[in-house]
N, C-alpha and C positions, 0 to 999 in steps of 0.2 A: 601443501597438497596432501590430501588424505587417501591417496592411492598410488600404486607404483607407476613408474614411467611406462611400463608395458602393459597397462591395465587392459583386460579383455571385457570388463563389465563397467557399469556406471560407477562413478566415484565423485567425491566432493573436492572442489578446488576453491581456494580463496585468492581472488584477484579483483582488480577494478576493471570494469568494462564500461563502454559507452552504452548506457541502458537502451535496449532495443527490444521491441516486441518480436522480432524475427531472429534473435540470437546474434550477438556481436562477436566477431572473431578477434577483437582487440582484448589482450590480456596484459594489463598494466600491473606490475608487482612492486614498483618502487615506493618507498616510504612516503614521498611527497604526494603520490596519487591517493594513498589511503588518508592522509591528512586533509587533502582537498575534498575528497569524497565526504568525509565526516563534516567538515566545515560547511560545505554547500548544502548538505542535507539538514544541518542544524538551521541554517537560514531558511530553507524551503519549509521545513516542518514548523518552525516558529511562525512564519507568515501564514501558512495554511491553517494551522490550529487557531491562531489569533483571529483570522478572518471568519472561518467557517464555524468554529465552535464558540470562540470568545465574543465575536461581534454578532454574527447572524442569529445564533440560538438565543442570545440575550435579547436582541432586538425583536425577534419573532415571538418570544415568550411574553412580551408585553401585551400582545393581542390574541394569543392562542395557547392551548395547552402545550406542555413540554414535548410530548411525543410527536405531535404534529409539527412543531417548530424544528425538532431534531430531524424529522424525515425530509422537510423542505430544505434545510441546510445540507443534509446528506445528498439530496438530489442535485443541488447546485455544486457540491463538491465533486460528484460524479461527472457532471457536464464539464466542469473545469478540466477534468482529466482526458477528455476526448482529443485533446491536442496530441497525445501520443500516437494513436492510430493515424491521425491526419498527417503527422510528421512522417510516419513510415510510408504512407501513400505518396506524399509529395516528393519524397526522396527516391521513389521507385522500388522500395523494398517489398511492397505488397499491392495487390490489385484493389480496385474500388470496392468490390464485393467483400474482400477480406477486411478492408478498412471499416466498412459498415458493420460487419459482424463483430470485429474486435472493438469498435466504438461502443456498440451496445453492451458488450461484455465488460468493457472498462467502466462504463457508467454504472452498471450493476455492482461490479467489484468495489469501485471507489465509494459507491453509495452505501454498501454494506459496511465498509470500513468506517465511513463517516458516521453511520448510526452507532457503531460500537464506540467510537471515540466520543461521541455526544453523550452516550450512556455513562462512560467513565467520567466525563465532566460533571454530569448530574450527580453521580454517586459520591464523588469526592469533593465537589465544589471548587475544583481547581483544574486548570488545563495541564498541569504537570504530568499526570499519569498518562493521559492521551498523547502528550508530547513525547514522552519516553517510548511508548509503544509504537507510535508513528515513526520516530527516529530509528528504532530497532528494525522495523519493517523495511523502511526505505534503505537504510545503510547496509544491513546484513542480508536480509532476504532478497532484496532487489539488485543491489550493486556489488556486494562482496562475495557471497556464497553462491557457487555455481555447480550444477550437476553436469558432469562431463561424461560422455559415453564415447565409444569408438567411432560413432557417426557424427559427433558434434557436441556443442555445449548448449545447455538451456533450451533444448528442443521443446519441452513441455513446461516451460517456466510459468506460464500463465495458469496452468493446471495446478502446479505446486503451490503457487502463491494463493490461488483461489481456495484450495483445500485447507491451507494453514489459516487463512483468514476466516473461513466459515467455521472451523473448529474454535478459533479464538472468539468469534462472534457469539457462538452458542454458549461458551463459557461465561462471557461478560453478560449476555442476556439472562442467563440463569442466575448470576449473582445479583443483577438488577432486580429481577422479580422476587428473589428471595429476600433482598433487603427491603423492598416495598411491602411484601407480605408481613415481615417481622415488624415493620414500622406501624402497620395498621392493627396488629394484634395487641 
């Protein structure tokens, strides 16, 4: 915990929660929870990167330019993540209108992240860099590191994650265009 027990302002806490778009009250701090979180995220990231970047981009690039193939794979990656808002709606955690709004946001957020990981794949020629970034995002930013305030935890989690991902996306996009510009010179 990076704040005092009687904190009057926001602070960071490290624990495993059941990932929720509406903020989970569960705070698991046992070693086994951290091991399982990392293990399941490795499996998830390996599968997602293998399918969306390793398979789809490679397959789409056979008939179209890379950037178009990357955008289509990223859109499919975004649609894949709509299950999160649907789960929150079906469990009664959010209304239908909130589910629709969060679903669109999730498609956009996961799509932007998918484009970024596709660019990393293109720049390096390997899935490993995107795998590492994806694993760090899922494990630390989404499952372990939490902003806790006197009124609750992770109240603006989606805003925090979106801001971090947009900043990271801009950095990778700048590197991609710089690398391509240098390669043409």
